[in-house]
Phi, psi and omega in degrees: 000135185278154181285129183300328182287329175295318179298316180296315178302318178298316174302316179303313176297321177292325177301321183291344174266355180294149181290330179291326178285321176300318182291321175300315182295312181297317176300322182289321179300320177298318179299310182299334185285339176257101192305316179295323184290321180294316179300313179298317174299318177293318176300316179301311179300314177296323178293315182297323184293313178299325175294318181297318181293324172298315178301315178297328176276001177081015181274149178280147175284139178275169177299321179299318176301315182296319181292317177293320175301312181300315182299317180292327184289323176296319180290320179294319177300329177280346177270107187296324181293328178287320175303315178303315179297312182302323178296314180294324177292323176295317179295321174296326181292330177303320176299314183293319176299319178298319177295317178300314179303317180294308180303321183274003180302321177300322177290316174305313181298318183298321179268002176255036183282000000 
């Protein structure tokens, strides 16, 4: 019987070889090549993370948060390379969601007796 961690590490290596991951990586490289787009992307990413942290703590979003989110969303939508990156990330996330569904099957089966 194989070690589950060895299997997980093998899956990680195989993920890096997927066309969808390589497309995501190429799109990210394009964003990084455009300094302003990269700065905007990092700001957007950081702001999203801060909102998620607020939500996990049960805090309400302020009007300022909403205004900043809207302003950043408008800027991001205008940046073609960031939009392309987000499209590639969405395609890649479908694979990750499928893998998660497969991995969680034993637990679903356990509770569906």
